[in-house]
Steps between C-alpha positions, in 0.01 A plus 500: 500500500784734576659451152158564350459827685844606393422414141187702511685790654776482223232483234318797639831694499563401141154614402541832667847544311334402168225753561748768579697426186176523295424827654842631428497373150162667434637831629814471279290428198282802569804712533638354175179560315506872604864533381402333170202741465736799562742379250222471236407866590859613461518324166199697378641812641828443321317440176314833549828681578652367177202609291516848658880515422437417141235767487716761659782413252257539205368828641857638552590401144193679366574812711854504363367486142260773580774714645717448195194587268439809711866613474474464118180704488661784706801498268281509203289786643814690573622457153176596342452807721857612430433490138162662527634781719 
């Protein structure tokens, strides 16, 4: 009877440890899922930043072309007004 009581006690301890391990594993899995979700959001954010950078580069290029065009118009106007005046 003494051995049976000890066996029941050891089994109860093992069951408690298994329960604790399952609880810890569930918490770790939840933490891991949160991190994966944040990584997915960061990936989307990075894609949006890349798109914005491309758009900014295109806008900068367009502004440079416009500035060059504007300089040519100013030079042309100066030449025309000098000849007219």
